[in-house]
mmCIF file of the N, C-alpha and C atoms, coordinates in Angstrom:
data_MODEL
# 
_entry.id   MODEL 
# 
loop_
_atom_site.group_PDB 
_atom_site.id 
_atom_site.type_symbol 
_atom_site.label_atom_id 
_atom_site.label_alt_id 
_atom_site.label_comp_id 
_atom_site.label_asym_id 
_atom_site.label_entity_id 
_atom_site.label_seq_id 
_atom_site.pdbx_PDB_ins_code 
_atom_site.Cartn_x 
_atom_site.Cartn_y 
_atom_site.Cartn_z 
_atom_site.occupancy 
_atom_site.B_iso_or_equiv 
_atom_site.pdbx_formal_charge 
_atom_site.auth_seq_id 
_atom_site.auth_comp_id 
_atom_site.auth_asym_id 
_atom_site.auth_atom_id 
_atom_site.pdbx_PDB_model_num 
ATOM 1   N N  . MET A 1 1  ? 240.966 102.614 8.168  1.00 0.00 ? 1  MET A N  1 
ATOM 2   C CA . MET A 1 1  ? 241.617 101.399 8.615  1.00 0.00 ? 1  MET A CA 1 
ATOM 3   C C  . MET A 1 1  ? 242.902 101.733 9.382  1.00 0.00 ? 1  MET A C  1 
ATOM 4   N N  . ASN A 1 2  ? 243.642 102.726 8.894  1.00 0.00 ? 2  ASN A N  1 
ATOM 5   C CA . ASN A 1 2  ? 244.889 103.119 9.549  1.00 0.00 ? 2  ASN A CA 1 
ATOM 6   C C  . ASN A 1 2  ? 244.621 103.658 10.950 1.00 0.00 ? 2  ASN A C  1 
ATOM 7   N N  . LYS A 1 3  ? 243.531 104.423 11.113 1.00 0.00 ? 3  LYS A N  1 
ATOM 8   C CA . LYS A 1 3  ? 243.187 104.971 12.432 1.00 0.00 ? 3  LYS A CA 1 
ATOM 9   C C  . LYS A 1 3  ? 242.844 103.854 13.409 1.00 0.00 ? 3  LYS A C  1 
ATOM 10  N N  . ILE A 1 4  ? 242.148 102.841 12.937 1.00 0.00 ? 4  ILE A N  1 
ATOM 11  C CA . ILE A 1 4  ? 241.775 101.713 13.802 1.00 0.00 ? 4  ILE A CA 1 
ATOM 12  C C  . ILE A 1 4  ? 243.019 100.949 14.238 1.00 0.00 ? 4  ILE A C  1 
ATOM 13  N N  . SER A 1 5  ? 243.951 100.754 13.328 1.00 0.00 ? 5  SER A N  1 
ATOM 14  C CA . SER A 1 5  ? 245.200 100.058 13.667 1.00 0.00 ? 5  SER A CA 1 
ATOM 15  C C  . SER A 1 5  ? 245.999 100.836 14.693 1.00 0.00 ? 5  SER A C  1 
ATOM 16  N N  . THR A 1 6  ? 246.074 102.140 14.504 1.00 0.00 ? 6  THR A N  1 
ATOM 17  C CA . THR A 1 6  ? 246.807 102.989 15.449 1.00 0.00 ? 6  THR A CA 1 
ATOM 18  C C  . THR A 1 6  ? 246.146 102.962 16.815 1.00 0.00 ? 6  THR A C  1 
ATOM 19  N N  . LEU A 1 7  ? 244.845 103.084 16.853 1.00 0.00 ? 7  LEU A N  1 
ATOM 20  C CA . LEU A 1 7  ? 244.113 103.048 18.119 1.00 0.00 ? 7  LEU A CA 1 
ATOM 21  C C  . LEU A 1 7  ? 244.302 101.710 18.825 1.00 0.00 ? 7  LEU A C  1 
ATOM 22  N N  . SER A 1 8  ? 244.249 100.623 18.085 1.00 0.00 ? 8  SER A N  1 
ATOM 23  C CA . SER A 1 8  ? 244.444 99.292  18.672 1.00 0.00 ? 8  SER A CA 1 
ATOM 24  C C  . SER A 1 8  ? 245.835 99.154  19.275 1.00 0.00 ? 8  SER A C  1 
ATOM 25  N N  . ALA A 1 9  ? 246.832 99.691  18.576 1.00 0.00 ? 9  ALA A N  1 
ATOM 26  C CA . ALA A 1 9  ? 248.208 99.627  19.081 1.00 0.00 ? 9  ALA A CA 1 
ATOM 27  C C  . ALA A 1 9  ? 248.354 100.440 20.357 1.00 0.00 ? 9  ALA A C  1 
ATOM 28  N N  . LEU A 1 10 ? 247.737 101.609 20.413 1.00 0.00 ? 10 LEU A N  1 
ATOM 29  C CA . LEU A 1 10 ? 247.815 102.438 21.615 1.00 0.00 ? 10 LEU A CA 1 
ATOM 30  C C  . LEU A 1 10 ? 247.116 101.782 22.799 1.00 0.00 ? 10 LEU A C  1 
ATOM 31  N N  . VAL A 1 11 ? 245.990 101.164 22.563 1.00 0.00 ? 11 VAL A N  1 
ATOM 32  C CA . VAL A 1 11 ? 245.277 100.460 23.634 1.00 0.00 ? 11 VAL A CA 1 
ATOM 33  C C  . VAL A 1 11 ? 246.127 99.310  24.165 1.00 0.00 ? 11 VAL A C  1 
ATOM 34  N N  . ALA A 1 12 ? 246.768 98.568  23.277 1.00 0.00 ? 12 ALA A N  1 
ATOM 35  C CA . ALA A 1 12 ? 247.624 97.449  23.696 1.00 0.00 ? 12 ALA A CA 1 
ATOM 36  C C  . ALA A 1 12 ? 248.793 97.951  24.528 1.00 0.00 ? 12 ALA A C  1 
ATOM 37  N N  . LEU A 1 13 ? 249.398 99.071  24.140 1.00 0.00 ? 13 LEU A N  1 
ATOM 38  C CA . LEU A 1 13 ? 250.500 99.636  24.917 1.00 0.00 ? 13 LEU A CA 1 
ATOM 39  C C  . LEU A 1 13 ? 250.035 100.079 26.297 1.00 0.00 ? 13 LEU A C  1 
ATOM 40  N N  . ALA A 1 14 ? 248.888 100.711 26.351 1.00 0.00 ? 14 ALA A N  1 
ATOM 41  C CA . ALA A 1 14 ? 248.357 101.179 27.634 1.00 0.00 ? 14 ALA A CA 1 
ATOM 42  C C  . ALA A 1 14 ? 248.064 100.013 28.566 1.00 0.00 ? 14 ALA A C  1 
ATOM 43  N N  . GLN A 1 15 ? 247.563 98.915  28.042 1.00 0.00 ? 15 GLN A N  1 
ATOM 44  C CA . GLN A 1 15 ? 247.265 97.752  28.873 1.00 0.00 ? 15 GLN A CA 1 
ATOM 45  C C  . GLN A 1 15 ? 248.542 97.095  29.386 1.00 0.00 ? 15 GLN A C  1 
ATOM 46  N N  . GLY A 1 16 ? 249.642 97.281  28.675 1.00 0.00 ? 16 GLY A N  1 
ATOM 47  C CA . GLY A 1 16 ? 250.916 96.703  29.088 1.00 0.00 ? 16 GLY A CA 1 
ATOM 48  C C  . GLY A 1 16 ? 251.554 97.448  30.248 1.00 0.00 ? 16 GLY A C  1 
ATOM 49  N N  . GLN A 1 17 ? 251.065 98.646  30.532 1.00 0.00 ? 17 GLN A N  1 
ATOM 50  C CA . GLN A 1 17 ? 251.601 99.436  31.635 1.00 0.00 ? 17 GLN A CA 1 
ATOM 51  C C  . GLN A 1 17 ? 250.896 99.039  32.919 1.00 0.00 ? 17 GLN A C  1 
ATOM 52  N N  . GLY A 1 18 ? 251.626 98.974  33.988 1.00 0.00 ? 18 GLY A N  1 
ATOM 53  C CA . GLY A 1 18 ? 251.011 98.632  35.258 1.00 0.00 ? 18 GLY A CA 1 
ATOM 54  C C  . GLY A 1 18 ? 251.820 99.199  36.411 1.00 0.00 ? 18 GLY A C  1 
ATOM 55  N N  . ALA A 1 19 ? 251.182 99.389  37.516 1.00 0.00 ? 19 ALA A N  1 
ATOM 56  C CA . ALA A 1 19 ? 251.868 99.893  38.700 1.00 0.00 ? 19 ALA A CA 1 
ATOM 57  C C  . ALA A 1 19 ? 252.750 98.812  39.288 1.00 0.00 ? 19 ALA A C  1 
ATOM 58  N N  . GLY A 1 20 ? 253.901 99.200  39.761 1.00 0.00 ? 20 GLY A N  1 
ATOM 59  C CA . GLY A 1 20 ? 254.807 98.256  40.398 1.00 0.00 ? 20 GLY A CA 1 
ATOM 60  C C  . GLY A 1 20 ? 254.269 97.795  41.734 1.00 0.00 ? 20 GLY A C  1 
ATOM 61  N N  . THR A 1 21 ? 254.605 96.582  42.124 1.00 0.00 ? 21 THR A N  1 
ATOM 62  C CA . THR A 1 21 ? 254.120 96.041  43.395 1.00 0.00 ? 21 THR A CA 1 
ATOM 63  C C  . THR A 1 21 ? 255.266 95.696  44.338 1.00 0.00 ? 21 THR A C  1 
ATOM 64  N N  . GLN A 1 22 ? 256.504 95.889  43.911 1.00 0.00 ? 22 GLN A N  1 
ATOM 65  C CA . GLN A 1 22 ? 257.649 95.498  44.727 1.00 0.00 ? 22 GLN A CA 1 
ATOM 66  C C  . GLN A 1 22 ? 257.902 96.464  45.882 1.00 0.00 ? 22 GLN A C  1 
ATOM 67  N N  . LYS A 1 23 ? 257.754 97.765  45.615 1.00 0.00 ? 23 LYS A N  1 
ATOM 68  C CA . LYS A 1 23 ? 258.057 98.753  46.635 1.00 0.00 ? 23 LYS A CA 1 
ATOM 69  C C  . LYS A 1 23 ? 257.214 100.004 46.406 1.00 0.00 ? 23 LYS A C  1 
ATOM 70  N N  . GLN A 1 24 ? 256.598 100.495 47.454 1.00 0.00 ? 24 GLN A N  1 
ATOM 71  C CA . GLN A 1 24 ? 255.796 101.705 47.368 1.00 0.00 ? 24 GLN A CA 1 
ATOM 72  C C  . GLN A 1 24 ? 256.689 102.900 47.085 1.00 0.00 ? 24 GLN A C  1 
ATOM 73  N N  . GLU A 1 25 ? 256.302 103.725 46.132 1.00 0.00 ? 25 GLU A N  1 
ATOM 74  C CA . GLU A 1 25 ? 257.075 104.921 45.826 1.00 0.00 ? 25 GLU A CA 1 
ATOM 75  C C  . GLU A 1 25 ? 256.804 105.976 46.878 1.00 0.00 ? 25 GLU A C  1 
ATOM 76  N N  . THR A 1 26 ? 257.845 106.558 47.404 1.00 0.00 ? 26 THR A N  1 
ATOM 77  C CA . THR A 1 26 ? 257.705 107.638 48.374 1.00 0.00 ? 26 THR A CA 1 
ATOM 78  C C  . THR A 1 26 ? 258.476 108.849 47.868 1.00 0.00 ? 26 THR A C  1 
ATOM 79  N N  . HIS A 1 27 ? 258.021 110.003 48.233 1.00 0.00 ? 27 HIS A N  1 
ATOM 80  C CA . HIS A 1 27 ? 258.660 111.249 47.830 1.00 0.00 ? 27 HIS A CA 1 
ATOM 81  C C  . HIS A 1 27 ? 259.260 111.897 49.074 1.00 0.00 ? 27 HIS A C  1 
ATOM 82  N N  . PRO A 1 28 ? 260.590 112.062 49.123 1.00 0.00 ? 28 PRO A N  1 
ATOM 83  C CA . PRO A 1 28 ? 261.217 112.669 50.303 1.00 0.00 ? 28 PRO A CA 1 
ATOM 84  C C  . PRO A 1 28 ? 260.660 114.070 50.570 1.00 0.00 ? 28 PRO A C  1 
ATOM 85  N N  . ALA A 1 29 ? 260.460 114.361 51.845 1.00 0.00 ? 29 ALA A N  1 
ATOM 86  C CA . ALA A 1 29 ? 259.932 115.668 52.245 1.00 0.00 ? 29 ALA A CA 1 
ATOM 87  C C  . ALA A 1 29 ? 260.988 116.752 52.061 1.00 0.00 ? 29 ALA A C  1 
ATOM 88  N N  . LEU A 1 30 ? 260.515 117.953 51.751 1.00 0.00 ? 30 LEU A N  1 
ATOM 89  C CA . LEU A 1 30 ? 261.393 119.104 51.584 1.00 0.00 ? 30 LEU A CA 1 
ATOM 90  C C  . LEU A 1 30 ? 260.663 120.318 52.138 1.00 0.00 ? 30 LEU A C  1 
ATOM 91  N N  . ASN A 1 31 ? 261.247 120.946 53.154 1.00 0.00 ? 31 ASN A N  1 
ATOM 92  C CA . ASN A 1 31 ? 260.643 122.146 53.726 1.00 0.00 ? 31 ASN A CA 1 
ATOM 93  C C  . ASN A 1 31 ? 261.181 123.370 53.004 1.00 0.00 ? 31 ASN A C  1 
ATOM 94  N N  . LEU A 1 32 ? 260.266 124.212 52.526 1.00 0.00 ? 32 LEU A N  1 
ATOM 95  C CA . LEU A 1 32 ? 260.635 125.441 51.834 1.00 0.00 ? 32 LEU A CA 1 
ATOM 96  C C  . LEU A 1 32 ? 260.214 126.632 52.675 1.00 0.00 ? 32 LEU A C  1 
ATOM 97  N N  . TYR A 1 33 ? 260.938 127.726 52.528 1.00 0.00 ? 33 TYR A N  1 
ATOM 98  C CA . TYR A 1 33 ? 260.627 128.943 53.259 1.00 0.00 ? 33 TYR A CA 1 
ATOM 99  C C  . TYR A 1 33 ? 260.539 130.104 52.288 1.00 0.00 ? 33 TYR A C  1 
ATOM 100 N N  . LYS A 1 34 ? 259.486 130.904 52.431 1.00 0.00 ? 34 LYS A N  1 
ATOM 101 C CA . LYS A 1 34 ? 259.344 132.117 51.647 1.00 0.00 ? 34 LYS A CA 1 
ATOM 102 C C  . LYS A 1 34 ? 259.449 133.272 52.625 1.00 0.00 ? 34 LYS A C  1 
ATOM 103 N N  . CYS A 1 35 ? 260.456 134.087 52.419 1.00 0.00 ? 35 CYS A N  1 
ATOM 104 C CA . CYS A 1 35 ? 260.721 135.178 53.355 1.00 0.00 ? 35 CYS A CA 1 
ATOM 105 C C  . CYS A 1 35 ? 260.508 136.531 52.688 1.00 0.00 ? 35 CYS A C  1 
ATOM 106 N N  . THR A 1 36 ? 259.846 137.413 53.403 1.00 0.00 ? 36 THR A N  1 
ATOM 107 C CA . THR A 1 36 ? 259.680 138.787 52.947 1.00 0.00 ? 36 THR A CA 1 
ATOM 108 C C  . THR A 1 36 ? 260.135 139.721 54.061 1.00 0.00 ? 36 THR A C  1 
ATOM 109 N N  . LYS A 1 37 ? 260.490 140.913 53.677 1.00 0.00 ? 37 LYS A N  1 
ATOM 110 C CA . LYS A 1 37 ? 260.967 141.889 54.646 1.00 0.00 ? 37 LYS A CA 1 
ATOM 111 C C  . LYS A 1 37 ? 259.874 142.238 55.655 1.00 0.00 ? 37 LYS A C  1 
ATOM 112 N N  . SER A 1 38 ? 258.639 142.360 55.188 1.00 0.00 ? 38 SER A N  1 
ATOM 113 C CA . SER A 1 38 ? 257.548 142.774 56.073 1.00 0.00 ? 38 SER A CA 1 
ATOM 114 C C  . SER A 1 38 ? 256.901 141.613 56.832 1.00 0.00 ? 38 SER A C  1 
ATOM 115 N N  . GLY A 1 39 ? 256.864 140.416 56.231 1.00 0.00 ? 39 GLY A N  1 
ATOM 116 C CA . GLY A 1 39 ? 256.130 139.313 56.843 1.00 0.00 ? 39 GLY A CA 1 
ATOM 117 C C  . GLY A 1 39 ? 256.993 138.254 57.501 1.00 0.00 ? 39 GLY A C  1 
ATOM 118 N N  . GLY A 1 40 ? 258.300 138.391 57.427 1.00 0.00 ? 40 GLY A N  1 
ATOM 119 C CA . GLY A 1 40 ? 259.169 137.365 57.978 1.00 0.00 ? 40 GLY A CA 1 
ATOM 120 C C  . GLY A 1 40 ? 259.173 136.135 57.080 1.00 0.00 ? 40 GLY A C  1 
ATOM 121 N N  . CYS A 1 41 ? 259.401 134.970 57.660 1.00 0.00 ? 41 CYS A N  1 
ATOM 122 C CA . CYS A 1 41 ? 259.493 133.731 56.880 1.00 0.00 ? 41 CYS A CA 1 
ATOM 123 C C  . CYS A 1 41 ? 258.306 132.822 57.165 1.00 0.00 ? 41 CYS A C  1 
ATOM 124 N N  . GLN A 1 42 ? 257.722 132.281 56.101 1.00 0.00 ? 42 GLN A N  1 
ATOM 125 C CA . GLN A 1 42 ? 256.633 131.329 56.192 1.00 0.00 ? 42 GLN A CA 1 
ATOM 126 C C  . GLN A 1 42 ? 257.119 130.004 55.602 1.00 0.00 ? 42 GLN A C  1 
ATOM 127 N N  . SER A 1 43 ? 256.913 128.919 56.330 1.00 0.00 ? 43 SER A N  1 
ATOM 128 C CA . SER A 1 43 ? 257.367 127.617 55.831 1.00 0.00 ? 43 SER A CA 1 
ATOM 129 C C  . SER A 1 43 ? 256.231 126.887 55.134 1.00 0.00 ? 43 SER A C  1 
ATOM 130 N N  . SER A 1 44 ? 256.612 126.031 54.193 1.00 0.00 ? 44 SER A N  1 
ATOM 131 C CA . SER A 1 44 ? 255.646 125.149 53.550 1.00 0.00 ? 44 SER A CA 1 
ATOM 132 C C  . SER A 1 44 ? 256.335 123.808 53.297 1.00 0.00 ? 44 SER A C  1 
ATOM 133 N N  . SER A 1 45 ? 255.585 122.728 53.468 1.00 0.00 ? 45 SER A N  1 
ATOM 134 C CA . SER A 1 45 ? 256.131 121.392 53.291 1.00 0.00 ? 45 SER A CA 1 
ATOM 135 C C  . SER A 1 45 ? 255.802 120.899 51.888 1.00 0.00 ? 45 SER A C  1 
ATOM 136 N N  . LYS A 1 46 ? 256.810 120.493 51.151 1.00 0.00 ? 46 LYS A N  1 
ATOM 137 C CA . LYS A 1 46 ? 256.661 119.969 49.790 1.00 0.00 ? 46 LYS A CA 1 
ATOM 138 C C  . LYS A 1 46 ? 257.356 118.614 49.731 1.00 0.00 ? 46 LYS A C  1 
ATOM 139 N N  . SER A 1 47 ? 257.347 117.996 48.562 1.00 0.00 ? 47 SER A N  1 
ATOM 140 C CA . SER A 1 47 ? 258.084 116.752 48.377 1.00 0.00 ? 47 SER A CA 1 
ATOM 141 C C  . SER A 1 47 ? 258.796 116.802 47.036 1.00 0.00 ? 47 SER A C  1 
ATOM 142 N N  . VAL A 1 48 ? 259.797 115.948 46.876 1.00 0.00 ? 48 VAL A N  1 
ATOM 143 C CA . VAL A 1 48 ? 260.571 115.912 45.645 1.00 0.00 ? 48 VAL A CA 1 
ATOM 144 C C  . VAL A 1 48 ? 260.473 114.527 45.023 1.00 0.00 ? 48 VAL A C  1 
ATOM 145 N N  . THR A 1 49 ? 260.710 114.465 43.721 1.00 0.00 ? 49 THR A N  1 
ATOM 146 C CA . THR A 1 49 ? 260.725 113.210 42.990 1.00 0.00 ? 49 THR A CA 1 
ATOM 147 C C  . THR A 1 49 ? 262.112 113.020 42.408 1.00 0.00 ? 49 THR A C  1 
ATOM 148 N N  . LEU A 1 50 ? 262.667 111.831 42.583 1.00 0.00 ? 50 LEU A N  1 
ATOM 149 C CA . LEU A 1 50 ? 264.003 111.562 42.074 1.00 0.00 ? 50 LEU A CA 1 
ATOM 150 C C  . LEU A 1 50 ? 263.976 111.358 40.570 1.00 0.00 ? 50 LEU A C  1 
ATOM 151 N N  . ASP A 1 51 ? 265.122 111.542 39.909 1.00 0.00 ? 51 ASP A N  1 
ATOM 152 C CA . ASP A 1 51 ? 265.167 111.424 38.454 1.00 0.00 ? 51 ASP A CA 1 
ATOM 153 C C  . ASP A 1 51 ? 265.105 109.966 37.997 1.00 0.00 ? 51 ASP A C  1 
ATOM 154 N N  . ALA A 1 52 ? 265.038 109.775 36.694 1.00 0.00 ? 52 ALA A N  1 
ATOM 155 C CA . ALA A 1 52 ? 264.833 108.454 36.098 1.00 0.00 ? 52 ALA A CA 1 
ATOM 156 C C  . ALA A 1 52 ? 265.935 107.460 36.454 1.00 0.00 ? 52 ALA A C  1 
ATOM 157 N N  . ASN A 1 53 ? 267.131 107.932 36.729 1.00 0.00 ? 53 ASN A N  1 
ATOM 158 C CA . ASN A 1 53 ? 268.228 107.027 37.061 1.00 0.00 ? 53 ASN A CA 1 
ATOM 159 C C  . ASN A 1 53 ? 267.937 106.242 38.334 1.00 0.00 ? 53 ASN A C  1 
ATOM 160 N N  . TRP A 1 54 ? 267.084 106.778 39.188 1.00 0.00 ? 54 TRP A N  1 
ATOM 161 C CA . TRP A 1 54 ? 266.777 106.113 40.450 1.00 0.00 ? 54 TRP A CA 1 
ATOM 162 C C  . TRP A 1 54 ? 265.431 105.423 40.435 1.00 0.00 ? 54 TRP A C  1 
ATOM 163 N N  . ARG A 1 55 ? 264.750 105.413 39.301 1.00 0.00 ? 55 ARG A N  1 
ATOM 164 C CA . ARG A 1 55 ? 263.477 104.707 39.168 1.00 0.00 ? 55 ARG A CA 1 
ATOM 165 C C  . ARG A 1 55 ? 263.718 103.381 38.481 1.00 0.00 ? 55 ARG A C  1 
ATOM 166 N N  . TRP A 1 56 ? 263.035 102.364 38.920 1.00 0.00 ? 56 TRP A N  1 
ATOM 167 C CA . TRP A 1 56 ? 263.202 101.026 38.359 1.00 0.00 ? 56 TRP A CA 1 
ATOM 168 C C  . TRP A 1 56 ? 262.046 100.719 37.422 1.00 0.00 ? 56 TRP A C  1 
ATOM 169 N N  . THR A 1 57 ? 262.343 99.993  36.359 1.00 0.00 ? 57 THR A N  1 
ATOM 170 C CA . THR A 1 57 ? 261.327 99.555  35.424 1.00 0.00 ? 57 THR A CA 1 
ATOM 171 C C  . THR A 1 57 ? 260.813 98.199  35.888 1.00 0.00 ? 57 THR A C  1 
ATOM 172 N N  . HIS A 1 58 ? 259.526 98.116  36.088 1.00 0.00 ? 58 HIS A N  1 
ATOM 173 C CA . HIS A 1 58 ? 258.931 96.891  36.611 1.00 0.00 ? 58 HIS A CA 1 
ATOM 174 C C  . HIS A 1 58 ? 258.442 96.004  35.474 1.00 0.00 ? 58 HIS A C  1 
ATOM 175 N N  . GLU A 1 59 ? 258.625 94.723  35.649 1.00 0.00 ? 59 GLU A N  1 
ATOM 176 C CA . GLU A 1 59 ? 258.123 93.724  34.721 1.00 0.00 ? 59 GLU A CA 1 
ATOM 177 C C  . GLU A 1 59 ? 257.006 92.965  35.433 1.00 0.00 ? 59 GLU A C  1 
ATOM 178 N N  . ASN A 1 60 ? 256.244 92.188  34.711 1.00 0.00 ? 60 ASN A N  1 
ATOM 179 C CA . ASN A 1 60 ? 255.157 91.431  35.339 1.00 0.00 ? 60 ASN A CA 1 
ATOM 180 C C  . ASN A 1 60 ? 255.668 90.411  36.346 1.00 0.00 ? 60 ASN A C  1 
ATOM 181 N N  . THR A 1 61 ? 256.887 89.918  36.165 1.00 0.00 ? 61 THR A N  1 
ATOM 182 C CA . THR A 1 61 ? 257.413 88.870  37.037 1.00 0.00 ? 61 THR A CA 1 
ATOM 183 C C  . THR A 1 61 ? 258.439 89.386  38.042 1.00 0.00 ? 61 THR A C  1 
ATOM 184 N N  . GLY A 1 62 ? 258.686 90.669  38.094 1.00 0.00 ? 62 GLY A N  1 
ATOM 185 C CA . GLY A 1 62 ? 259.665 91.206  39.027 1.00 0.00 ? 62 GLY A CA 1 
ATOM 186 C C  . GLY A 1 62 ? 260.023 92.626  38.660 1.00 0.00 ? 62 GLY A C  1 
ATOM 187 N N  . TYR A 1 63 ? 261.266 92.974  38.853 1.00 0.00 ? 63 TYR A N  1 
ATOM 188 C CA . TYR A 1 63 ? 261.699 94.326  38.533 1.00 0.00 ? 63 TYR A CA 1 
ATOM 189 C C  . TYR A 1 63 ? 263.184 94.311  38.192 1.00 0.00 ? 63 TYR A C  1 
ATOM 190 N N  . ALA A 1 64 ? 263.631 95.338  37.487 1.00 0.00 ? 64 ALA A N  1 
ATOM 191 C CA . ALA A 1 64 ? 265.034 95.442  37.090 1.00 0.00 ? 64 ALA A CA 1 
ATOM 192 C C  . ALA A 1 64 ? 265.381 96.902  36.870 1.00 0.00 ? 64 ALA A C  1 
ATOM 193 N N  . ASN A 1 65 ? 266.603 97.254  37.177 1.00 0.00 ? 65 ASN A N  1 
ATOM 194 C CA . ASN A 1 65 ? 267.084 98.587  36.883 1.00 0.00 ? 65 ASN A CA 1 
ATOM 195 C C  . ASN A 1 65 ? 267.531 98.584  35.429 1.00 0.00 ? 65 ASN A C  1 
ATOM 196 N N  . CYS A 1 66 ? 266.844 99.297  34.578 1.00 0.00 ? 66 CYS A N  1 
ATOM 197 C CA . CYS A 1 66 ? 267.128 99.289  33.141 1.00 0.00 ? 66 CYS A CA 1 
ATOM 198 C C  . CYS A 1 66 ? 267.912 100.518 32.716 1.00 0.00 ? 66 CYS A C  1 
ATOM 199 N N  . TYR A 1 67 ? 268.626 101.115 33.637 1.00 0.00 ? 67 TYR A N  1 
ATOM 200 C CA . TYR A 1 67 ? 269.378 102.332 33.365 1.00 0.00 ? 67 TYR A CA 1 
ATOM 201 C C  . TYR A 1 67 ? 270.809 102.111 33.839 1.00 0.00 ? 67 TYR A C  1 
ATOM 202 N N  . THR A 1 68 ? 271.767 102.190 32.923 1.00 0.00 ? 68 THR A N  1 
ATOM 203 C CA . THR A 1 68 ? 273.169 102.007 33.273 1.00 0.00 ? 68 THR A CA 1 
ATOM 204 C C  . THR A 1 68 ? 273.944 103.255 32.859 1.00 0.00 ? 68 THR A C  1 
ATOM 205 N N  . GLY A 1 69 ? 274.684 103.816 33.797 1.00 0.00 ? 69 GLY A N  1 
ATOM 206 C CA . GLY A 1 69 ? 275.436 105.032 33.488 1.00 0.00 ? 69 GLY A CA 1 
ATOM 207 C C  . GLY A 1 69 ? 274.494 106.168 33.164 1.00 0.00 ? 69 GLY A C  1 
ATOM 208 N N  . ASN A 1 70 ? 274.624 106.711 31.960 1.00 0.00 ? 70 ASN A N  1 
ATOM 209 C CA . ASN A 1 70 ? 273.796 107.835 31.535 1.00 0.00 ? 70 ASN A CA 1 
ATOM 210 C C  . ASN A 1 70 ? 272.767 107.461 30.500 1.00 0.00 ? 70 ASN A C  1 
ATOM 211 N N  . GLU A 1 71 ? 272.519 106.172 30.274 1.00 0.00 ? 71 GLU A N  1 
ATOM 212 C CA . GLU A 1 71 ? 271.619 105.757 29.214 1.00 0.00 ? 71 GLU A CA 1 
ATOM 213 C C  . GLU A 1 71 ? 270.723 104.603 29.649 1.00 0.00 ? 71 GLU A C  1 
ATOM 214 N N  . TRP A 1 72 ? 269.558 104.506 28.988 1.00 0.00 ? 72 TRP A N  1 
ATOM 215 C CA . TRP A 1 72 ? 268.686 103.372 29.181 1.00 0.00 ? 72 TRP A CA 1 
ATOM 216 C C  . TRP A 1 72 ? 269.313 102.144 28.523 1.00 0.00 ? 72 TRP A C  1 
ATOM 217 N N  . ASN A 1 73 ? 269.157 100.977 29.121 1.00 0.00 ? 73 ASN A N  1 
ATOM 218 C CA . ASN A 1 73 ? 269.638 99.728  28.516 1.00 0.00 ? 73 ASN A CA 1 
ATOM 219 C C  . ASN A 1 73 ? 268.808 99.409  27.289 1.00 0.00 ? 73 ASN A C  1 
ATOM 220 N N  . LYS A 1 74 ? 269.467 98.873  26.262 1.00 0.00 ? 74 LYS A N  1 
ATOM 221 C CA . LYS A 1 74 ? 268.738 98.488  25.047 1.00 0.00 ? 74 LYS A CA 1 
ATOM 222 C C  . LYS A 1 74 ? 267.977 97.212  25.302 1.00 0.00 ? 74 LYS A C  1 
# 
């Protein structure tokens, strides 16, 4: 019975998660270079992801920044 309750709670939490629709997430481009003495420098294009302070928590009816200073809002 305890396993069923736990599983039901996890399913409910998963259903509560959803992708935001307010703004498409983009990852800023970052060009990296790997240089060797014999081969010179080779470039590769990568992207970066910003930390949680710059990510917004989305609600079903809109969005809000739930991070103030160095902590999540209660």
